[in-house]
N, CA, C and O atoms as a GROMACS GRO file, in nm:
protein
  556
    1MET      N    1   4.189  -1.613   3.512
    1MET     CA    2   4.117  -1.710   3.583
    1MET      C    3   4.008  -1.721   3.687
    1MET      O    4   3.943  -1.823   3.710
    2SER      N    5   3.994  -1.577   3.764
    2SER     CA    6   3.942  -1.565   3.895
    2SER      C    7   3.820  -1.505   3.838
    2SER      O    8   3.722  -1.509   3.913
    3TRP      N    9   3.804  -1.452   3.729
    3TRP     CA   10   3.664  -1.425   3.703
    3TRP      C   11   3.582  -1.490   3.667
    3TRP      O   12   3.477  -1.445   3.622
    4THR      N   13   3.618  -1.660   3.684
    4THR     CA   14   3.522  -1.788   3.593
    4THR      C   15   3.439  -1.774   3.720
    4THR      O   16   3.317  -1.761   3.729
    5GLN      N   17   3.539  -1.780   3.827
    5GLN     CA   18   3.441  -1.844   3.955
    5GLN      C   19   3.349  -1.767   4.021
    5GLN      O   20   3.265  -1.833   4.082
    6PRO      N   21   3.336  -1.600   4.030
    6PRO     CA   22   3.205  -1.574   4.064
    6PRO      C   23   3.129  -1.629   3.948
    6PRO      O   24   3.033  -1.700   3.978
    7ILE      N   25   3.152  -1.612   3.833
    7ILE     CA   26   3.013  -1.660   3.757
    7ILE      C   27   2.976  -1.753   3.780
    7ILE      O   28   2.856  -1.769   3.804
    8LEU      N   29   3.100  -1.894   3.783
    8LEU     CA   30   3.025  -2.032   3.848
    8LEU      C   31   2.925  -2.026   3.964
    8LEU      O   32   2.824  -2.094   3.984
    9LEU      N   33   2.988  -1.917   4.044
    9LEU     CA   34   2.911  -1.960   4.144
    9LEU      C   35   2.794  -1.898   4.145
    9LEU      O   36   2.724  -1.953   4.231
   10THR      N   37   2.727  -1.795   4.083
   10THR     CA   38   2.629  -1.674   4.049
   10THR      C   39   2.535  -1.763   3.980
   10THR      O   40   2.423  -1.770   4.032
   11CYS      N   41   2.562  -1.849   3.849
   11CYS     CA   42   2.466  -2.014   3.795
   11CYS      C   43   2.457  -2.124   3.909
   11CYS      O   44   2.351  -2.159   3.961
   12LEU      N   45   2.543  -2.159   3.931
   12LEU     CA   46   2.487  -2.250   4.077
   12LEU      C   47   2.385  -2.165   4.179
   12LEU      O   48   2.265  -2.188   4.189
   13VAL      N   49   2.438  -2.092   4.230
   13VAL     CA   50   2.319  -1.952   4.254
   13VAL      C   51   2.184  -1.954   4.249
   13VAL      O   52   2.091  -1.965   4.329
   14VAL      N   53   2.200  -1.934   4.104
   14VAL     CA   54   2.068  -1.933   3.993
   14VAL      C   55   1.981  -2.031   3.986
   14VAL      O   56   1.859  -2.022   3.998
   15LEU      N   57   2.058  -2.147   3.961
   15LEU     CA   58   2.026  -2.314   3.932
   15LEU      C   59   1.978  -2.348   4.092
   15LEU      O   60   1.869  -2.401   4.108
   16LEU      N   61   2.057  -2.318   4.199
   16LEU     CA   62   1.954  -2.338   4.287
   16LEU      C   63   1.824  -2.303   4.348
   16LEU      O   64   1.752  -2.378   4.413
   17THR      N   65   1.804  -2.180   4.320
   17THR     CA   66   1.721  -2.109   4.339
   17THR      C   67   1.590  -2.152   4.253
   17THR      O   68   1.486  -2.190   4.308
   18LEU      N   69   1.599  -2.147   4.175
   18LEU     CA   70   1.492  -2.210   4.019
   18LEU      C   71   1.447  -2.323   4.066
   18LEU      O   72   1.329  -2.332   4.099
   19THR      N   73   1.565  -2.470   4.083
   19THR     CA   74   1.497  -2.589   4.170
   19THR      C   75   1.411  -2.565   4.248
   19THR      O   76   1.310  -2.564   4.178
   20LEU      N   77   1.371  -2.539   4.382
   20LEU     CA   78   1.406  -2.438   4.460
   20LEU      C   79   1.236  -2.426   4.468
   20LEU      O   80   1.160  -2.502   4.529
   21PHE      N   81   1.200  -2.308   4.388
   21PHE     CA   82   1.082  -2.262   4.372
   21PHE      C   83   1.022  -2.295   4.247
   21PHE      O   84   0.958  -2.222   4.171
   22GLN      N   85   1.051  -2.413   4.239
   22GLN     CA   86   0.982  -2.467   4.085
   22GLN      C   87   0.801  -2.496   4.079
   22GLN      O   88   0.716  -2.480   3.992
   23GLY      N   89   0.800  -2.551   4.228
   23GLY     CA   90   0.633  -2.634   4.249
   23GLY      C   91   0.575  -2.528   4.344
   23GLY      O   92   0.537  -2.572   4.452
   24THR      N   93   0.562  -2.389   4.320
   24THR     CA   94   0.467  -2.281   4.379
   24THR      C   95   0.325  -2.295   4.318
   24THR      O   96   0.320  -2.328   4.199
   25ASP      N   97   0.233  -2.279   4.370
   25ASP     CA   98   0.098  -2.253   4.386
   25ASP      C   99   0.077  -2.132   4.324
   25ASP      O  100  -0.001  -2.115   4.231
   26SER      N  101   0.158  -2.032   4.382
   26SER     CA  102   0.065  -1.863   4.368
   26SER      C  103   0.217  -1.829   4.268
   26SER      O  104   0.333  -1.869   4.256
   27THR      N  105   0.131  -1.740   4.218
   27THR     CA  106   0.187  -1.653   4.110
   27THR      C  107   0.105  -1.473   4.140
   27THR      O  108  -0.013  -1.448   4.168
   28ALA      N  109   0.219  -1.378   4.120
   28ALA     CA  110   0.175  -1.231   4.155
   28ALA      C  111   0.094  -1.216   3.992
   28ALA      O  112   0.112  -1.111   3.930
   29VAL      N  113   0.028  -1.301   3.944
   29VAL     CA  114  -0.030  -1.232   3.798
   29VAL      C  115  -0.198  -1.282   3.889
   29VAL      O  116  -0.230  -1.359   3.980
   30SER      N  117  -0.255  -1.201   3.814
   30SER     CA  118  -0.404  -1.314   3.877
   30SER      C  119  -0.482  -1.411   3.717
   30SER      O  120  -0.424  -1.433   3.611
   31ASP      N  121  -0.568  -1.435   3.739
   31ASP     CA  122  -0.609  -1.537   3.666
   31ASP      C  123  -0.785  -1.451   3.618
   31ASP      O  124  -0.900  -1.495   3.615
   32LYS      N  125  -0.747  -1.363   3.598
   32LYS     CA  126  -0.904  -1.360   3.474
   32LYS      C  127  -0.901  -1.372   3.334
   32LYS      O  128  -0.999  -1.400   3.265
   33LYS      N  129  -0.780  -1.348   3.292
   33LYS     CA  130  -0.737  -1.421   3.142
   33LYS      C  131  -0.730  -1.586   3.188
   33LYS      O  132  -0.806  -1.635   3.104
   34ASP      N  133  -0.706  -1.643   3.231
   34ASP     CA  134  -0.712  -1.775   3.257
   34ASP      C  135  -0.883  -1.799   3.259
   34ASP      O  136  -0.881  -1.905   3.196
   35SER      N  137  -1.006  -1.780   3.282
   35SER     CA  138  -1.134  -1.758   3.340
   35SER      C  139  -1.162  -1.684   3.173
   35SER      O  140  -1.251  -1.746   3.115
   36MET      N  141  -1.123  -1.608   3.118
   36MET     CA  142  -1.192  -1.536   2.993
   36MET      C  143  -1.180  -1.673   2.873
   36MET      O  144  -1.262  -1.718   2.792
   37ALA      N  145  -1.055  -1.706   2.903
   37ALA     CA  146  -0.951  -1.837   2.758
   37ALA      C  147  -1.036  -1.959   2.800
   37ALA      O  148  -1.066  -2.022   2.699
   38ALA      N  149  -1.088  -2.018   2.923
   38ALA     CA  150  -1.135  -2.130   2.918
   38ALA      C  151  -1.331  -2.092   2.936
   38ALA      O  152  -1.388  -2.197   2.907
   39ASN      N  153  -1.397  -2.021   2.960
   39ASN     CA  154  -1.523  -1.986   2.879
   39ASN      C  155  -1.469  -1.817   2.785
   39ASN      O  156  -1.439  -1.706   2.830
   40PRO      N  157  -1.475  -1.861   2.667
   40PRO     CA  158  -1.548  -1.824   2.546
   40PRO      C  159  -1.684  -1.643   2.521
   40PRO      O  160  -1.686  -1.544   2.448
   41GLN      N  161  -1.770  -1.700   2.635
   41GLN     CA  162  -1.862  -1.651   2.623
   41GLN      C  163  -1.868  -1.550   2.654
   41GLN      O  164  -1.961  -1.485   2.606
   42GLU      N  165  -1.743  -1.461   2.782
   42GLU     CA  166  -1.746  -1.370   2.840
   42GLU      C  167  -1.608  -1.315   2.787
   42GLU      O  168  -1.500  -1.363   2.753
   43GLY      N  169  -1.672  -1.174   2.797
   43GLY     CA  170  -1.513  -1.078   2.755
   43GLY      C  171  -1.490  -1.075   2.638
   43GLY      O  172  -1.577  -1.130   2.570
   44PRO      N  173  -1.379  -1.019   2.565
   44PRO     CA  174  -1.393  -0.997   2.434
   44PRO      C  175  -1.386  -1.096   2.294
   44PRO      O  176  -1.368  -1.075   2.175
   45LEU      N  177  -1.408  -1.204   2.371
   45LEU     CA  178  -1.418  -1.300   2.263
   45LEU      C  179  -1.555  -1.331   2.214
   45LEU      O  180  -1.582  -1.380   2.104
   46ARG      N  181  -1.651  -1.290   2.320
   46ARG     CA  182  -1.811  -1.292   2.285
   46ARG      C  183  -1.816  -1.221   2.196
   46ARG      O  184  -1.920  -1.241   2.133
   47LYS      N  185  -1.744  -1.131   2.145
   47LYS     CA  186  -1.766  -1.049   1.942
   47LYS      C  187  -1.718  -1.162   1.842
   47LYS      O  188  -1.741  -1.155   1.722
   48ILE      N  189  -1.644  -1.270   1.905
   48ILE     CA  190  -1.604  -1.314   1.759
   48ILE      C  191  -1.699  -1.475   1.783
   48ILE      O  192  -1.789  -1.518   1.710
   49PHE      N  193  -1.658  -1.521   1.871
   49PHE     CA  194  -1.754  -1.620   1.855
   49PHE      C  195  -1.913  -1.660   1.877
   49PHE      O  196  -1.998  -1.625   1.959
   50MET      N  197  -1.912  -1.726   1.793
   50MET     CA  198  -2.127  -1.780   1.810
   50MET      C  199  -2.132  -1.885   1.884
   50MET      O  200  -2.037  -1.959   1.910
   51ALA      N  201  -2.325  -1.902   1.946
   51ALA     CA  202  -2.285  -1.976   1.962
   51ALA      C  203  -2.343  -2.125   1.827
   51ALA      O  204  -2.383  -2.095   1.714
   52GLU      N  205  -2.334  -2.261   1.873
   52GLU     CA  206  -2.377  -2.366   1.777
   52GLU      C  207  -2.444  -2.350   1.691
   52GLU      O  208  -2.419  -2.340   1.571
   53ALA      N  209  -2.574  -2.345   1.767
   53ALA     CA  210  -2.710  -2.265   1.691
   53ALA      C  211  -2.708  -2.191   1.641
   53ALA      O  212  -2.751  -2.221   1.529
   54ASP      N  213  -2.690  -2.122   1.644
   54ASP     CA  214  -2.686  -2.001   1.588
   54ASP      C  215  -2.589  -2.004   1.457
   54ASP      O  216  -2.635  -1.937   1.364
   55ALA      N  217  -2.455  -2.070   1.427
   55ALA     CA  218  -2.352  -2.043   1.339
   55ALA      C  219  -2.443  -2.168   1.247
   55ALA      O  220  -2.419  -2.136   1.130
   56SER      N  221  -2.507  -2.255   1.245
   56SER     CA  222  -2.582  -2.353   1.173
   56SER      C  223  -2.669  -2.275   1.109
   56SER      O  224  -2.634  -2.242   0.996
   57ASN      N  225  -2.833  -2.210   1.169
   57ASN     CA  226  -2.875  -2.134   1.116
   57ASN      C  227  -2.806  -2.035   1.025
   57ASN      O  228  -2.875  -2.013   0.926
   58PHE      N  229  -2.721  -1.987   1.027
   58PHE     CA  230  -2.678  -1.884   0.977
   58PHE      C  231  -2.607  -1.979   0.802
   58PHE      O  232  -2.596  -1.932   0.689
   59PHE      N  233  -2.584  -2.079   0.841
   59PHE     CA  234  -2.508  -2.146   0.699
   59PHE      C  235  -2.655  -2.193   0.618
   59PHE      O  236  -2.662  -2.170   0.497
   60LYS      N  237  -2.778  -2.262   0.691
   60LYS     CA  238  -2.858  -2.297   0.658
   60LYS      C  239  -2.919  -2.147   0.550
   60LYS      O  240  -2.914  -2.141   0.428
   61HIS      N  241  -2.962  -2.059   0.627
   61HIS     CA  242  -2.961  -1.932   0.551
   61HIS      C  243  -2.916  -1.898   0.422
   61HIS      O  244  -2.962  -1.843   0.322
   62ARG      N  245  -2.860  -1.926   0.442
   62ARG     CA  246  -2.763  -1.874   0.368
   62ARG      C  247  -2.651  -1.965   0.308
   62ARG      O  248  -2.540  -1.961   0.360
   63SER      N  249  -2.668  -2.027   0.226
   63SER     CA  250  -2.642  -2.156   0.170
   63SER      C  251  -2.551  -2.124   0.081
   63SER      O  252  -2.561  -2.001   0.087
   64ARG      N  253  -2.468  -2.144   0.002
   64ARG     CA  254  -2.365  -2.098  -0.108
   64ARG      C  255  -2.436  -2.064  -0.273
   64ARG      O  256  -2.350  -2.031  -0.354
   65ARG      N  257  -2.606  -2.073  -0.337
   65ARG     CA  258  -2.584  -2.104  -0.434
   65ARG      C  259  -2.739  -2.046  -0.348
   65ARG      O  260  -2.802  -2.142  -0.304
   66ALA      N  261  -2.782  -1.954  -0.328
   66ALA     CA  262  -2.835  -1.838  -0.171
   66ALA      C  263  -2.840  -1.726  -0.257
   66ALA      O  264  -2.741  -1.653  -0.261
   67ALA      N  265  -3.008  -1.680  -0.378
   67ALA     CA  266  -2.966  -1.523  -0.363
   67ALA      C  267  -2.894  -1.441  -0.314
   67ALA      O  268  -2.821  -1.506  -0.240
   68LYS      N  269  -2.863  -1.329  -0.307
   68LYS     CA  270  -2.768  -1.226  -0.220
   68LYS      C  271  -2.918  -1.167  -0.209
   68LYS      O  272  -3.023  -1.209  -0.258
   69SER      N  273  -2.888  -1.046  -0.119
   69SER     CA  274  -2.996  -0.942  -0.133
   69SER      C  275  -2.991  -0.818  -0.152
   69SER      O  276  -2.888  -0.755  -0.127
   70GLN      N  277  -3.103  -0.762  -0.200
   70GLN     CA  278  -3.090  -0.603  -0.302
   70GLN      C  279  -2.925  -0.528  -0.180
   70GLN      O  280  -2.822  -0.499  -0.240
   71ASP      N  281  -2.932  -0.512  -0.043
   71ASP     CA  282  -2.848  -0.488  -0.036
   71ASP      C  283  -2.696  -0.514  -0.028
   71ASP      O  284  -2.613  -0.440   0.026
   72GLU      N  285  -2.678  -0.607  -0.077
   72GLU     CA  286  -2.550  -0.682  -0.158
   72GLU      C  287  -2.504  -0.690  -0.221
   72GLU      O  288  -2.394  -0.744  -0.234
   73ILE      N  289  -2.573  -0.631  -0.299
   73ILE     CA  290  -2.572  -0.635  -0.476
   73ILE      C  291  -2.562  -0.504  -0.467
   73ILE      O  292  -2.513  -0.453  -0.568
   74ASN      N  293  -2.590  -0.435  -0.386
   74ASN     CA  294  -2.590  -0.242  -0.380
   74ASN      C  295  -2.460  -0.229  -0.359
   74ASN      O  296  -2.388  -0.150  -0.419
   75ALA      N  297  -2.419  -0.322  -0.253
   75ALA     CA  298  -2.216  -0.269  -0.200
   75ALA      C  299  -2.143  -0.303  -0.275
   75ALA      O  300  -2.047  -0.232  -0.304
   76GLU      N  301  -2.169  -0.453  -0.350
   76GLU     CA  302  -2.091  -0.496  -0.464
   76GLU      C  303  -2.120  -0.388  -0.545
   76GLU      O  304  -2.013  -0.336  -0.576
   77GLN      N  305  -2.249  -0.310  -0.612
   77GLN     CA  306  -2.222  -0.267  -0.714
   77GLN      C  307  -2.172  -0.132  -0.721
   77GLN      O  308  -2.140  -0.073  -0.824
   78ARG      N  309  -2.166  -0.083  -0.586
   78ARG     CA  310  -2.065   0.064  -0.518
   78ARG      C  311  -1.954   0.086  -0.531
   78ARG      O  312  -1.899   0.190  -0.567
   79GLN      N  313  -1.867  -0.114  -0.473
   79GLN     CA  314  -1.746  -0.146  -0.473
   79GLN      C  315  -1.686  -0.110  -0.601
   79GLN      O  316  -1.598  -0.032  -0.635
   80ARG      N  317  -1.761  -0.191  -0.659
   80ARG     CA  318  -1.718  -0.215  -0.857
   80ARG      C  319  -1.750  -0.044  -0.932
   80ARG      O  320  -1.692  -0.021  -1.038
   81LEU      N  321  -1.808   0.027  -0.895
   81LEU     CA  322  -1.775   0.157  -0.940
   81LEU      C  323  -1.688   0.213  -0.900
   81LEU      O  324  -1.600   0.242  -0.981
   82ALA      N  325  -1.666   0.266  -0.719
   82ALA     CA  326  -1.556   0.331  -0.740
   82ALA      C  327  -1.422   0.217  -0.781
   82ALA      O  328  -1.324   0.286  -0.810
   83ALA      N  329  -1.405   0.142  -0.787
   83ALA     CA  330  -1.248   0.076  -0.807
   83ALA      C  331  -1.309   0.150  -0.979
   83ALA      O  332  -1.334   0.270  -0.974
   84ASP      N  333  -1.321   0.111  -1.054
   84ASP     CA  334  -1.351   0.158  -1.225
   84ASP      C  335  -1.368   0.287  -1.244
   84ASP      O  336  -1.352   0.323  -1.360
   85LYS      N  337  -1.402   0.390  -1.146
   85LYS     CA  338  -1.336   0.537  -1.110
   85LYS      C  339  -1.158   0.570  -1.088
   85LYS      O  340  -1.073   0.646  -1.137
   86ARG      N  341  -1.169   0.436  -0.959
   86ARG     CA  342  -0.954   0.496  -0.960
   86ARG      C  343  -0.935   0.461  -1.092
   86ARG      O  344  -0.878   0.549  -1.156
   87LYS      N  345  -0.968   0.351  -1.160
   87LYS     CA  346  -0.892   0.301  -1.248
   87LYS      C  347  -0.864   0.444  -1.378
   87LYS      O  348  -0.765   0.517  -1.371
   88ARG      N  349  -0.941   0.457  -1.458
   88ARG     CA  350  -1.092   0.596  -1.479
   88ARG      C  351  -0.956   0.660  -1.439
   88ARG      O  352  -0.850   0.633  -1.496
   89ASP      N  353  -0.962   0.709  -1.381
   89ASP     CA  354  -0.852   0.870  -1.256
   89ASP      C  355  -0.654   0.814  -1.324
   89ASP      O  356  -0.568   0.870  -1.393
   90TYR      N  357  -0.663   0.711  -1.269
   90TYR     CA  358  -0.506   0.642  -1.284
   90TYR      C  359  -0.460   0.674  -1.438
   90TYR      O  360  -0.375   0.747  -1.489
   91HIS      N  361  -0.553   0.586  -1.484
   91HIS     CA  362  -0.509   0.607  -1.658
   91HIS      C  363  -0.547   0.751  -1.751
   91HIS      O  364  -0.493   0.773  -1.860
   92GLU      N  365  -0.661   0.854  -1.680
   92GLU     CA  366  -0.644   0.972  -1.704
   92GLU      C  367  -0.531   1.033  -1.654
   92GLU      O  368  -0.463   1.087  -1.742
   93GLU      N  369  -0.488   1.043  -1.538
   93GLU     CA  370  -0.346   1.126  -1.471
   93GLU      C  371  -0.203   1.043  -1.550
   93GLU      O  372  -0.097   1.101  -1.525
   94GLN      N  373  -0.194   0.966  -1.607
   94GLN     CA  374  -0.098   0.875  -1.686
   94GLN      C  375  -0.093   0.959  -1.806
   94GLN      O  376   0.002   1.029  -1.842
   95SER      N  377  -0.236   0.938  -1.880
   95SER     CA  378  -0.256   1.048  -2.038
   95SER      C  379  -0.242   1.161  -2.021
   95SER      O  380  -0.203   1.218  -2.123
   96ASN      N  381  -0.255   1.219  -1.942
   96ASN     CA  382  -0.210   1.346  -1.943
   96ASN      C  383  -0.048   1.402  -1.895
   96ASN      O  384   0.001   1.501  -1.949
   97GLU      N  385   0.029   1.319  -1.782
   97GLU     CA  386   0.126   1.334  -1.764
   97GLU      C  387   0.216   1.284  -1.911
   97GLU      O  388   0.337   1.310  -1.906
   98PHE      N  389   0.172   1.222  -2.029
   98PHE     CA  390   0.245   1.123  -2.104
   98PHE      C  391   0.230   1.272  -2.191
   98PHE      O  392   0.332   1.334  -2.222
   99GLU      N  393   0.054   1.337  -2.235
   99GLU     CA  394   0.070   1.424  -2.298
   99GLU      C  395   0.147   1.536  -2.298
   99GLU      O  396   0.183   1.590  -2.402
  100SER      N  397   0.177   1.582  -2.178
  100SER     CA  398   0.258   1.654  -2.147
  100SER      C  399   0.387   1.682  -2.187
  100SER      O  400   0.422   1.773  -2.261
  101TYR      N  401   0.469   1.584  -2.125
  101TYR     CA  402   0.548   1.509  -2.162
  101TYR      C  403   0.633   1.496  -2.344
  101TYR      O  404   0.756   1.496  -2.351
  102ALA      N  405   0.587   1.491  -2.413
  102ALA     CA  406   0.524   1.492  -2.553
  102ALA      C  407   0.563   1.628  -2.628
  102ALA      O  408   0.644   1.665  -2.714
  103GLU      N  409   0.449   1.688  -2.540
  103GLU     CA  410   0.425   1.849  -2.589
  103GLU      C  411   0.555   1.898  -2.557
  103GLU      O  412   0.616   1.953  -2.648
  104GLU      N  413   0.619   1.885  -2.425
  104GLU     CA  414   0.742   1.932  -2.390
  104GLU      C  415   0.821   1.921  -2.501
  104GLU      O  416   0.858   2.010  -2.577
  105GLU      N  417   0.849   1.772  -2.504
  105GLU     CA  418   0.962   1.701  -2.573
  105GLU      C  419   0.940   1.770  -2.759
  105GLU      O  420   1.038   1.775  -2.834
  106HIS      N  421   0.796   1.818  -2.806
  106HIS     CA  422   0.812   1.818  -2.972
  106HIS      C  423   0.837   2.014  -2.922
  106HIS      O  424   0.843   2.080  -3.026
  107ASP      N  425   0.850   2.106  -2.792
  107ASP     CA  426   0.900   2.175  -2.815
  107ASP      C  427   1.035   2.266  -2.830
  107ASP      O  428   1.079   2.361  -2.895
  108GLU      N  429   1.078   2.156  -2.706
  108GLU     CA  430   1.215   2.148  -2.727
  108GLU      C  431   1.297   2.064  -2.901
  108GLU      O  432   1.413   2.030  -2.923
  109GLN      N  433   1.221   2.060  -2.954
  109GLN     CA  434   1.253   1.965  -3.096
  109GLN      C  435   1.242   2.108  -3.151
  109GLN      O  436   1.349   2.152  -3.191
  110ASP      N  437   1.142   2.186  -3.161
  110ASP     CA  438   1.143   2.248  -3.249
  110ASP      C  439   1.230   2.391  -3.222
  110ASP      O  440   1.280   2.461  -3.310
  111GLU      N  441   1.233   2.414  -3.069
  111GLU     CA  442   1.322   2.512  -3.059
  111GLU      C  443   1.497   2.506  -3.100
  111GLU      O  444   1.556   2.609  -3.134
  112ARG      N  445   1.560   2.385  -3.091
  112ARG     CA  446   1.620   2.302  -3.119
  112ARG      C  447   1.689   2.345  -3.305
  112ARG      O  448   1.797   2.383  -3.349
  113THR      N  449   1.527   2.304  -3.375
  113THR     CA  450   1.558   2.325  -3.504
  113THR      C  451   1.536   2.469  -3.521
  113THR      O  452   1.614   2.522  -3.600
  114ARG      N  453   1.469   2.527  -3.479
  114ARG     CA  454   1.507   2.721  -3.491
  114ARG      C  455   1.616   2.721  -3.512
  114ARG      O  456   1.653   2.765  -3.621
  115GLU      N  457   1.725   2.667  -3.406
  115GLU     CA  458   1.857   2.771  -3.394
  115GLU      C  459   1.941   2.696  -3.515
  115GLU      O  460   2.032   2.730  -3.590
  116LYS      N  461   1.881   2.602  -3.502
  116LYS     CA  462   2.010   2.505  -3.603
  116LYS      C  463   1.943   2.632  -3.785
  116LYS      O  464   1.996   2.685  -3.883
  117THR      N  465   1.874   2.623  -3.755
  117THR     CA  466   1.795   2.708  -3.925
  117THR      C  467   1.887   2.855  -3.894
  117THR      O  468   1.975   2.906  -3.962
  118GLU      N  469   1.833   2.892  -3.779
  118GLU     CA  470   1.891   3.070  -3.758
  118GLU      C  471   2.079   3.035  -3.796
  118GLU      O  472   2.146   3.125  -3.846
  119GLN      N  473   2.127   2.932  -3.772
  119GLN     CA  474   2.277   2.899  -3.763
  119GLN      C  475   2.316   2.862  -3.884
  119GLN      O  476   2.435   2.833  -3.897
  120TRP      N  477   2.267   2.858  -3.945
  120TRP     CA  478   2.258   2.762  -4.085
  120TRP      C  479   2.229   2.960  -4.217
  120TRP      O  480   2.293   3.005  -4.312
  121ARG      N  481   2.097   3.011  -4.138
  121ARG     CA  482   2.111   3.107  -4.228
  121ARG      C  483   2.221   3.226  -4.219
  121ARG      O  484   2.250   3.312  -4.301
  122GLN      N  485   2.273   3.198  -4.081
  122GLN     CA  486   2.369   3.335  -4.038
  122GLN      C  487   2.505   3.320  -4.158
  122GLN      O  488   2.555   3.391  -4.246
  123PHE      N  489   2.532   3.159  -4.090
  123PHE     CA  490   2.649   3.055  -4.168
  123PHE      C  491   2.676   3.112  -4.305
  123PHE      O  492   2.780   3.162  -4.348
  124HIS      N  493   2.493   3.081  -4.397
  124HIS     CA  494   2.540   3.096  -4.539
  124HIS      C  495   2.476   3.261  -4.550
  124HIS      O  496   2.467   3.281  -4.672
  125HIS      N  497   2.446   3.339  -4.504
  125HIS     CA  498   2.459   3.470  -4.564
  125HIS      C  499   2.593   3.589  -4.572
  125HIS      O  500   2.655   3.640  -4.478
  126ASP      N  501   2.604   3.602  -4.680
  126ASP     CA  502   2.744   3.683  -4.693
  126ASP      C  503   2.724   3.885  -4.640
  126ASP      O  504   2.800   3.979  -4.620
  127GLY      N  505   2.639   3.870  -4.640
  127GLY     CA  506   2.638   4.000  -4.532
  127GLY      C  507   2.576   4.140  -4.637
  127GLY      O  508   2.537   4.254  -4.610
  128LEU      N  509   2.589   4.082  -4.734
  128LEU     CA  510   2.523   4.176  -4.878
  128LEU      C  511   2.410   4.240  -4.933
  128LEU      O  512   2.367   4.345  -4.982
  129ASP      N  513   2.374   4.085  -4.889
  129ASP     CA  514   2.204   4.123  -4.912
  129ASP      C  515   2.129   4.058  -4.924
  129ASP      O  516   2.156   3.985  -5.020
  130PRO      N  517   1.986   4.020  -4.857
  130PRO     CA  518   1.908   3.909  -4.782
  130PRO      C  519   1.930   3.778  -4.940
  130PRO      O  520   1.941   3.802  -5.060
  131SER      N  521   1.928   3.662  -4.874
  131SER     CA  522   1.855   3.601  -5.026
  131SER      C  523   1.758   3.588  -5.051
  131SER      O  524   1.691   3.558  -4.952
  132TYR      N  525   1.690   3.595  -5.157
  132TYR     CA  526   1.532   3.553  -5.184
  132TYR      C  527   1.460   3.453  -5.156
  132TYR      O  528   1.368   3.485  -5.230
  133GLU      N  529   1.436   3.386  -5.123
  133GLU     CA  530   1.434   3.278  -5.029
  133GLU      C  531   1.359   3.376  -4.953
  133GLU      O  532   1.251   3.433  -4.972
  134TYR      N  533   1.447   3.378  -4.863
  134TYR     CA  534   1.452   3.438  -4.738
  134TYR      C  535   1.324   3.562  -4.680
  134TYR      O  536   1.250   3.564  -4.582
  135ASN      N  537   1.349   3.666  -4.805
  135ASN     CA  538   1.332   3.776  -4.811
  135ASN      C  539   1.212   3.806  -4.906
  135ASN      O  540   1.205   3.917  -4.959
  136ARG      N  541   1.097   3.689  -4.935
  136ARG     CA  542   0.988   3.730  -5.034
  136ARG      C  543   0.938   3.788  -4.994
  136ARG      O  544   0.937   3.802  -4.872
  137HIS      N  545   0.853   3.869  -5.093
  137HIS     CA  546   0.760   3.964  -5.049
  137HIS      C  547   0.635   3.951  -5.099
  137HIS      O  548   0.611   4.005  -5.207
  138THR      N  549   0.538   3.883  -5.035
  138THR     CA  550   0.400   3.834  -5.083
  138THR      C  551   0.381   3.988  -5.125
  138THR      O  552   0.447   4.077  -5.072
  139ILE      N  553   0.259   4.021  -5.254
  139ILE     CA  554   0.184   4.109  -5.322
  139ILE      C  555   0.055   4.084  -5.340
  139ILE      O  556  -0.015   4.164  -5.403
   0.00000   0.00000   0.00000
């Protein structure tokens, strides 16, 4: 129980210092951020916000049904073409992978069939003479 007394005493000292210095007027931090937050026309927020008159003019000129400019149409068309090209490339890559997989499987199957046929021939061959089917001479 001897460790509880120092902990209690430290907590009491911290609480006392917090209550005494709670109403101080000065801080070590500058007030530049507060002044920027109060006036959005200065600093980095100026790039984000615009004046109310400019905003209303923007929305008046570009209503929901307004025709798009040629630059906007061209930009959208470029985006569509780029997306189509990415899709085409992806599907072509998938197709090539499947074709190579199918070809590899086919080759393995041919090899297995060839091995089985050769084993069958060796098993059924009596050693005297090759069978007629496998020793045909065409004229």
